[in-house]
N, C-alpha and C positions, 0 to 999 in steps of 0.2 A: 406605536411608543408616544405618548406626550408624557411630561413632565412640568409641574409647578415646584417653584423655590418661593416660601413662603417668610416672611420676617418679622416677628412679632415680640412684647413683652408678653412672660409667663410669668411676672408676680416678681420674680428673683434677677434672671436676666435677659439679653436677647437672647431670640432663639433664631435661626434657622431650617425651615423646613422645606427638606426636598424630596416633591409624591411625584415617583415614578408608574405612570397608569400603562399596565402592556394587556395583551391580552390573555395570562393567565391570573390578573389582578392587581394589588396595588403594592409596592416595593416604598419602602421610606427610609430616608436617613436624618439625622438631626444634628447643627453643627450650633455650639455655643459660643455666643458673640463677646459675652461677659457684657460691655459698658455699652451703649447705644452706638452701633455701627454709622461715623461719619461716609461720604463717597469714596473717597479716598478708601477708607476702607475695606468697603464691598471692593471695588475693584482689586484691590490687592487681592481681597480672597475668592474672586473669579479668576486671577491669573494665577494663585497659588494651592490654592485647598480647594476648591471647588472639582477638579478632575477623580481627587482620593473619595472626593462625598457621592459623587457619580457614583461609581466602582462599590463603592458601600454600598449605596442604595440597590445598587441590580443583583450585588452578590445577598441581599437582606432575601428571607422568606419571603415569598407573595403572601398574601392574605385575598382572599375575591371577592372583590366588588359586585353588588349585587345593586349595582345604580344605573351597570349598562343595559342599558335597552334603546330602542331608536324612537328620539321624540320628535315631532312637531319642530323648526327654528326657531318659535317664534317661541316655544314653551323652555328650550333651551337656553334663547337670551334671557329671559326671567330668571331664571335659576339659575343661571350666573351669576347676573347682577346680583338677587339675594344670596347666593352666597360671598359672595363679596362681601358684602352690608354684612355679614354671621360672620362667627367665630372663623379663624385661620386656619386651623388645623384638623382634618379629618378623622370622622373616627375610624379612616380604615387604615390610615398616616399613622393614629394610635398604635391600632392591636400592631400595624405592619413591626412600632417601634418597638411594643414589649416585646412580641416572640423573637426579634431579633436581640434583644436585652435577657430576657429567658433561656434560651441559646448558650450566651455567651456565658450568665453564668452556672448551667451545664456543665459546657466547658473548665473554668475554673472550682469547681466541685472537683471534678476528675483530677485535675492536675493536682491539685492538693492533697485527698486524698493516694493520692501514687506520693506525692511529696513525703508527708507522713510515716506510709507502710518503707519505704527505702530510708528513711532518718528510722525508725524502730531498729531494721533489720543491720543497719552501720551501728545503735548505740549494741545489741543482740552477740554482734560479729569480736568491736569492740573487749565488751566483757566476759565471752569464753576466749577470746588471747587473754588477755590480764589472768581468770583463771586457771588455766592451764601454766600459763609462766609460775604464779605461785606455788602447782600441783609440784612441777620441775625443782621449785627453790629459788628462781633466779628472783 
């Protein structure tokens, strides 16, 4: 299992993306720094926030990585150099983040529906109690 942590500017904020590549695919988690992180900010992040980020990445749904194959070491070095020069966020990491975001949206939708149903049930009970009280002349 290998991982990379990349810090880059996404146009609005400085973002760090942790990619963990395992046998089942790539898992990713994102951390938003806000303003450009300095050396002490990064050290504070490593000491305080890196383990929760790693845990979030390991619990994220895996995205199959089609790039896994045996390659010549020289070719691997060339590809690594190209990747370092290219855009830092891989497609697999983007897909993993998107899958994690969709799962959170589904969970929020279910809990919101349940909360609305409970509120409607409560309003219905209150209205029935008021109607009974009016019927009894209170």
